[in-house]
C-alpha positions as YAML, in Angstrom:
chain: A
units: angstrom
residues:
- id: 1
  name: MET
  ca: [0.37, -0.11, 0.43]
- id: 2
  name: LYS
  ca: [1.29, 3.71, -1.04]
- id: 3
  name: ILE
  ca: [1.25, 6.45, 1.95]
- id: 4
  name: SER
  ca: [0.68, 10.07, 1.14]
- id: 5
  name: VAL
  ca: [2.42, 12.37, 4.43]
- id: 6
  name: ILE
  ca: [1.34, 15.71, 4.41]
- id: 7
  name: LEU
  ca: [3.62, 17.25, 5.84]
- id: 8
  name: THR
  ca: [2.88, 22.17, 6.19]
- id: 9
  name: ALA
  ca: [5.31, 23.81, 7.32]
- id: 10
  name: PHE
  ca: [5.49, 27.76, 8.13]
- id: 11
  name: ASN
  ca: [8.65, 29.88, 8.79]
- id: 12
  name: ASP
  ca: [10.57, 26.57, 10.36]
- id: 13
  name: GLU
  ca: [13.51, 26.12, 8.48]
- id: 14
  name: GLU
  ca: [15.69, 25.23, 12.36]
- id: 15
  name: ASN
  ca: [13.69, 21.94, 12.46]
- id: 16
  name: ILE
  ca: [12.15, 20.80, 9.11]
- id: 17
  name: LYS
  ca: [15.25, 19.50, 8.14]
- id: 18
  name: LYS
  ca: [14.70, 16.57, 11.11]
- id: 19
  name: ALA
  ca: [11.79, 16.35, 9.79]
- id: 20
  name: ILE
  ca: [11.94, 15.63, 6.29]
- id: 21
  name: GLU
  ca: [14.91, 13.00, 7.03]
- id: 22
  name: SER
  ca: [12.70, 11.04, 9.82]
- id: 23
  name: ILE
  ca: [10.72, 10.55, 6.84]
- id: 24
  name: LEU
  ca: [12.82, 9.43, 4.37]
- id: 25
  name: ASP
  ca: [14.80, 7.26, 6.66]
- id: 26
  name: GLN
  ca: [11.75, 5.47, 7.60]
- id: 27
  name: SER
  ca: [12.06, 1.36, 7.04]
- id: 28
  name: TYR
  ca: [8.71, 1.38, 4.97]
- id: 29
  name: GLU
  ca: [9.92, 3.15, 1.12]
- id: 30
  name: ASN
  ca: [6.25, 3.25, -0.38]
- id: 31
  name: PHE
  ca: [5.50, 6.91, -0.14]
- id: 32
  name: GLU
  ca: [4.78, 10.66, -1.02]
- id: 33
  name: LEU
  ca: [6.17, 13.44, 0.48]
- id: 34
  name: ILE
  ca: [3.77, 15.77, 0.20]
- id: 35
  name: THR
  ca: [4.46, 19.13, 1.65]
- id: 36
  name: VAL
  ca: [2.90, 22.39, 2.12]
- id: 37
  name: ASP
  ca: [4.93, 26.24, 2.29]
- id: 38
  name: ASP
  ca: [2.60, 27.71, 4.02]
- id: 39
  name: GLY
  ca: [3.64, 31.65, 2.67]
- id: 40
  name: SER
  ca: [6.99, 31.03, 4.50]
- id: 41
  name: SER
  ca: [9.64, 34.15, 5.42]
- id: 42
  name: ASP
  ca: [12.58, 32.45, 5.67]
- id: 43
  name: ASN
  ca: [14.67, 29.19, 4.19]
- id: 44
  name: THR
  ca: [11.77, 26.54, 4.49]
- id: 45
  name: LEU
  ca: [11.07, 26.93, 0.93]
- id: 46
  name: ASP
  ca: [14.47, 26.85, -0.06]
- id: 47
  name: ILE
  ca: [14.97, 23.65, 2.45]
- id: 48
  name: LEU
  ca: [12.01, 21.54, 0.74]
- id: 49
  name: GLU
  ca: [13.06, 22.65, -2.95]
- id: 50
  name: ARG
  ca: [16.31, 21.04, -2.51]
- id: 51
  name: TYR
  ca: [14.93, 18.20, -0.72]
- id: 52
  name: LYS
  ca: [12.50, 17.33, -3.62]
- id: 53
  name: SER
  ca: [15.83, 17.75, -6.42]
- id: 54
  name: PHE
  ca: [17.62, 14.58, -5.41]
- id: 55
  name: ASP
  ca: [13.95, 12.67, -4.52]
- id: 56
  name: SER
  ca: [11.42, 12.55, -6.64]
- id: 57
  name: ARG
  ca: [8.81, 11.02, -4.06]
- id: 58
  name: ILE
  ca: [8.80, 15.09, -2.58]
- id: 59
  name: LYS
  ca: [6.53, 17.18, -3.89]
- id: 60
  name: VAL
  ca: [5.93, 20.93, -2.92]
- id: 61
  name: ILE
  ca: [3.06, 23.03, -2.86]
- id: 62
  name: LYS
  ca: [3.84, 27.04, -2.45]
- id: 63
  name: ASN
  ca: [0.92, 29.33, -0.91]
- id: 64
  name: ASN
  ca: [1.93, 32.80, -1.84]
- id: 65
  name: LYS
  ca: [0.16, 33.69, 1.68]
- id: 66
  name: ASN
  ca: [-0.23, 32.37, 5.06]
- id: 67
  name: LEU
  ca: [-3.78, 30.28, 4.82]
- id: 68
  name: GLY
  ca: [-2.87, 28.44, 8.13]
- id: 69
  name: LEU
  ca: [-2.75, 24.39, 8.76]
- id: 70
  name: THR
  ca: [-6.76, 23.30, 8.01]
- id: 71
  name: LYS
  ca: [-6.42, 25.30, 4.56]
- id: 72
  name: SER
  ca: [-2.87, 23.93, 3.91]
- id: 73
  name: LEU
  ca: [-4.12, 20.59, 4.24]
- id: 74
  name: ASN
  ca: [-6.47, 20.00, 2.28]
- id: 75
  name: LYS
  ca: [-4.37, 21.22, -0.05]
- id: 76
  name: ALA
  ca: [-2.09, 18.94, 0.39]
- id: 77
  name: LEU
  ca: [-4.71, 16.52, 0.28]
- id: 78
  name: VAL
  ca: [-5.57, 17.23, -3.61]
- id: 79
  name: TYR
  ca: [-2.57, 15.99, -4.43]
- id: 80
  name: THR
  ca: [-2.05, 12.72, -3.03]
- id: 81
  name: GLN
  ca: [-1.97, 9.29, -4.81]
- id: 82
  name: GLY
  ca: [-1.67, 6.86, -1.89]
- id: 83
  name: GLU
  ca: [-4.04, 4.61, 0.01]
- id: 84
  name: PHE
  ca: [-3.47, 5.52, 3.27]
- id: 85
  name: ILE
  ca: [-2.75, 9.38, 4.32]
- id: 86
  name: ALA
  ca: [-0.01, 10.17, 7.34]
- id: 87
  name: ARG
  ca: [0.42, 13.45, 9.09]
- id: 88
  name: HIS
  ca: [3.30, 14.88, 9.78]
- id: 89
  name: ASP
  ca: [4.42, 18.09, 11.02]
- id: 90
  name: SER
  ca: [7.05, 19.90, 10.49]
- id: 91
  name: ASP
  ca: [8.80, 20.76, 13.98]
- id: 92
  name: ASP
  ca: [8.85, 16.26, 14.37]
- id: 93
  name: ILE
  ca: [10.27, 13.51, 14.16]
- id: 94
  name: SER
  ca: [9.01, 10.41, 13.35]
- id: 95
  name: LEU
  ca: [10.85, 6.54, 14.56]
- id: 96
  name: LYS
  ca: [11.61, 4.19, 11.97]
- id: 97
  name: GLN
  ca: [9.55, 1.81, 12.03]
- id: 98
  name: ARG
  ca: [6.86, 4.13, 12.37]
- id: 99
  name: PHE
  ca: [5.07, 3.58, 8.81]
- id: 100
  name: GLN
  ca: [6.03, 0.12, 8.86]
- id: 101
  name: HIS
  ca: [3.51, -0.14, 11.99]
- id: 102
  name: GLN
  ca: [0.68, 1.44, 10.94]
- id: 103
  name: VAL
  ca: [0.43, 0.03, 7.06]
- id: 104
  name: ASP
  ca: [0.22, -3.63, 9.42]
- id: 105
  name: ILE
  ca: [-2.31, -1.94, 11.56]
- id: 106
  name: LEU
  ca: [-4.09, -0.41, 8.20]
- id: 107
  name: ASN
  ca: [-3.78, -4.11, 7.02]
- id: 108
  name: ASP
  ca: [-6.25, -4.98, 8.78]
- id: 109
  name: THR
  ca: [-9.57, -4.58, 7.16]
- id: 110
  name: ARG
  ca: [-11.71, -3.84, 10.75]
- id: 111
  name: TYR
  ca: [-10.13, -0.55, 11.22]
- id: 112
  name: ASP
  ca: [-9.94, 3.14, 9.23]
- id: 113
  name: PHE
  ca: [-7.65, 4.94, 11.05]
- id: 114
  name: CYS
  ca: [-4.46, 4.59, 13.47]
- id: 115
  name: ILE
  ca: [-2.61, 6.47, 15.74]
- id: 116
  name: SER
  ca: [0.13, 6.39, 17.96]
- id: 117
  name: ARG
  ca: [2.05, 7.43, 21.59]
- id: 118
  name: ALA
  ca: [4.73, 10.24, 21.17]
- id: 119
  name: ILE
  ca: [7.84, 10.70, 23.11]
- id: 120
  name: ASN
  ca: [7.91, 14.17, 24.34]
- id: 121
  name: LEU
  ca: [10.90, 16.14, 23.18]
- id: 122
  name: LYS
  ca: [11.50, 17.99, 26.22]
- id: 123
  name: THR
  ca: [10.05, 14.87, 29.16]
- id: 124
  name: GLN
  ca: [11.25, 12.26, 27.68]
- id: 125
  name: LYS
  ca: [8.85, 10.13, 28.86]
- id: 126
  name: ALA
  ca: [5.59, 8.61, 26.54]
- id: 127
  name: ILE
  ca: [2.98, 10.62, 26.20]
- id: 128
  name: PRO
  ca: [-0.16, 10.63, 26.44]
- id: 129
  name: ARG
  ca: [0.30, 8.86, 30.17]
- id: 130
  name: ILE
  ca: [-2.54, 8.75, 32.35]
- id: 131
  name: SER
  ca: [-5.17, 9.57, 29.80]
- id: 132
  name: TYR
  ca: [-4.28, 6.56, 27.72]
- id: 133
  name: TYR
  ca: [-5.86, 3.80, 29.77]
- id: 134
  name: LEU
  ca: [-9.56, 5.53, 29.89]
- id: 135
  name: PRO
  ca: [-12.23, 5.49, 26.64]
- id: 136
  name: SER
  ca: [-11.28, 7.84, 24.11]
- id: 137
  name: LYS
  ca: [-14.45, 9.20, 23.96]
- id: 138
  name: PHE
  ca: [-14.18, 10.00, 27.92]
- id: 139
  name: VAL
  ca: [-11.42, 11.96, 27.21]
- id: 140
  name: MET
  ca: [-12.59, 13.65, 24.34]
- id: 141
  name: LYS
  ca: [-15.09, 15.45, 26.96]
- id: 142
  name: TYR
  ca: [-11.43, 17.12, 28.22]
- id: 143
  name: LYS
  ca: [-8.96, 17.43, 25.97]
- id: 144
  name: ASN
  ca: [-7.59, 16.10, 22.69]
- id: 145
  name: PRO
  ca: [-6.65, 12.14, 23.32]
- id: 146
  name: PHE
  ca: [-4.37, 11.74, 20.00]
- id: 147
  name: ILE
  ca: [-1.69, 13.16, 18.52]
- id: 148
  name: HIS
  ca: [-2.50, 14.67, 15.04]
- id: 149
  name: GLY
  ca: [0.83, 14.41, 14.10]
- id: 150
  name: THR
  ca: [0.55, 10.35, 14.81]
- id: 151
  name: LEU
  ca: [-2.45, 9.95, 12.53]
- id: 152
  name: MET
  ca: [-2.33, 6.93, 9.73]
- id: 153
  name: ILE
  ca: [-5.74, 7.19, 7.57]
- id: 154
  name: ARG
  ca: [-8.03, 5.50, 4.91]
- id: 155
  name: LYS
  ca: [-7.58, 8.24, 2.17]
- id: 156
  name: ASN
  ca: [-11.69, 7.69, 1.33]
- id: 157
  name: ILE
  ca: [-12.44, 7.73, 5.20]
- id: 158
  name: LEU
  ca: [-10.66, 11.42, 5.01]
- id: 159
  name: THR
  ca: [-12.13, 12.65, 1.77]
- id: 160
  name: SER
  ca: [-15.58, 10.97, 2.88]
- id: 161
  name: ASN
  ca: [-15.67, 13.35, 5.91]
- id: 162
  name: GLY
  ca: [-14.94, 16.02, 3.54]
- id: 163
  name: GLY
  ca: [-10.88, 16.66, 4.05]
- id: 164
  name: TYR
  ca: [-10.44, 19.01, 6.95]
- id: 165
  name: ASP
  ca: [-13.11, 21.05, 8.28]
- id: 166
  name: GLU
  ca: [-11.98, 24.92, 7.14]
- id: 167
  name: ARG
  ca: [-14.20, 26.45, 9.76]
- id: 168
  name: PHE
  ca: [-11.98, 25.75, 12.34]
- id: 169
  name: TYR
  ca: [-8.67, 27.30, 11.48]
- id: 170
  name: TYR
  ca: [-7.70, 25.52, 15.39]
- id: 171
  name: ALA
  ca: [-8.15, 22.30, 16.70]
- id: 172
  name: GLN
  ca: [-8.73, 21.37, 13.14]
- id: 173
  name: ASP
  ca: [-7.55, 18.01, 13.95]
- id: 174
  name: PHE
  ca: [-10.11, 17.91, 17.63]
- id: 175
  name: LYS
  ca: [-12.65, 18.39, 15.12]
- id: 176
  name: LEU
  ca: [-12.10, 15.34, 12.67]
- id: 177
  name: TYR
  ca: [-11.80, 12.95, 15.46]
- id: 178
  name: TYR
  ca: [-14.62, 14.17, 16.27]
- id: 179
  name: ASP
  ca: [-16.44, 13.75, 13.12]
- id: 180
  name: LEU
  ca: [-14.77, 9.96, 12.88]
- id: 181
  name: LEU
  ca: [-15.64, 8.96, 15.51]
- id: 182
  name: LYS
  ca: [-19.33, 10.23, 15.82]
- id: 183
  name: ASN
  ca: [-20.36, 8.88, 12.44]
- id: 184
  name: GLY
  ca: [-18.51, 4.99, 13.92]
- id: 185
  name: HIS
  ca: [-15.54, 4.47, 12.14]
- id: 186
  name: SER
  ca: [-12.90, 2.64, 13.67]
- id: 187
  name: PHE
  ca: [-9.34, 2.94, 15.21]
- id: 188
  name: TYR
  ca: [-6.42, 1.01, 16.94]
- id: 189
  name: TYR
  ca: [-4.46, 3.10, 19.30]
- id: 190
  name: ILE
  ca: [-0.70, 2.00, 19.70]
- id: 191
  name: LYS
  ca: [0.78, 2.18, 22.34]
- id: 192
  name: GLU
  ca: [4.85, 1.91, 21.52]
- id: 193
  name: PRO
  ca: [5.59, 5.61, 20.87]
- id: 194
  name: LEU
  ca: [6.11, 6.25, 17.08]
- id: 195
  name: TYR
  ca: [6.68, 9.54, 17.39]
- id: 196
  name: LEU
  ca: [8.87, 12.52, 18.86]
- id: 197
  name: LEU
  ca: [7.45, 15.40, 19.87]
- id: 198
  name: ASN
  ca: [8.04, 19.07, 19.54]
- id: 199
  name: VAL
  ca: [6.71, 20.70, 22.35]
- id: 200
  name: GLU
  ca: [7.69, 24.23, 22.58]
- id: 201
  name: ASN
  ca: [6.99, 27.47, 20.63]
- id: 202
  name: ASN
  ca: [4.51, 25.37, 18.47]
- id: 203
  name: ILE
  ca: [1.02, 26.27, 18.35]
- id: 204
  name: SER
  ca: [-0.33, 24.44, 20.96]
- id: 205
  name: SER
  ca: [2.13, 26.60, 23.03]
- id: 206
  name: ASN
  ca: [1.18, 29.38, 21.74]
- id: 207
  name: LYS
  ca: [-2.14, 29.95, 20.51]
- id: 208
  name: LYS
  ca: [-3.57, 27.81, 23.46]
- id: 209
  name: LEU
  ca: [-7.24, 30.43, 24.03]
- id: 210
  name: GLU
  ca: [-7.46, 30.11, 20.39]
- id: 211
  name: GLN
  ca: [-7.10, 25.76, 20.63]
- id: 212
  name: LYS
  ca: [-9.47, 26.35, 23.45]
- id: 213
  name: TYR
  ca: [-12.92, 28.27, 21.68]
- id: 214
  name: TYR
  ca: [-12.12, 26.03, 18.18]
- id: 215
  name: PHE
  ca: [-11.94, 22.82, 21.28]
- id: 216
  name: ASP
  ca: [-15.03, 23.87, 23.20]
- id: 217
  name: CYS
  ca: [-16.76, 24.89, 19.29]
- id: 218
  name: VAL
  ca: [-15.96, 20.90, 18.96]
- id: 219
  name: ARG
  ca: [-17.57, 19.56, 22.45]
- id: 220
  name: ASN
  ca: [-20.71, 21.74, 21.76]
- id: 221
  name: ASN
  ca: [-21.51, 21.14, 18.62]
- id: 222
  name: LYS
  ca: [-20.92, 24.51, 17.26]
- id: 223
  name: SER
  ca: [-20.51, 26.71, 14.51]
- id: 224
  name: PRO
  ca: [-17.19, 29.09, 15.26]
- id: 225
  name: ASP
  ca: [-18.32, 32.44, 15.35]
- id: 226
  name: LYS
  ca: [-15.24, 33.83, 13.64]
- id: 227
  name: ILE
  ca: [-13.13, 31.83, 10.88]
- id: 228
  name: THR
  ca: [-9.98, 33.13, 10.67]
...
């Protein structure tokens, strides 16, 4: 099965090399990497173009202005050709066996998507901790139980959901998971951490109030009043 990895980046020249290298170093090699430069003003686009020049599996899409994560993910999705879609953030790292492990799970047709735990790069501890052992639908009442960068999902499931809901400038992953579970889609949660997660100077840490607003909109089944 072919995987389409979708990665968007905005002014992340400091981290993106490690992210791309971790993808190119995967033991499972049947993948394409769809990258979107979301209007960066640093060297992010140049770095993406350099990697594209020596690996034909990489595609680079350039946004002329910053569109935000949600719209950029949907834009990348249009270019995908794989049966499975994998997410990856530009400041995180996938462990070498990640793709192989997730493909093995999704080859079992009982599951529509899978996610894994991750290692917090700051604390070097596996996350989620306690909440991993609780029912995901229960945890969703209080927090997002899934790490977006670890997602691998069947493309037909993601597209039948309409991709990412562009009303949600933030918390678009929580909205996706909420809709998937509401519609009865099955998933497998891998206990083994397959991903190294940066928790500093990113959307989750810098936009906590905005994230909470959109998170609450999902929980309350409410359309956001302001669409950025």
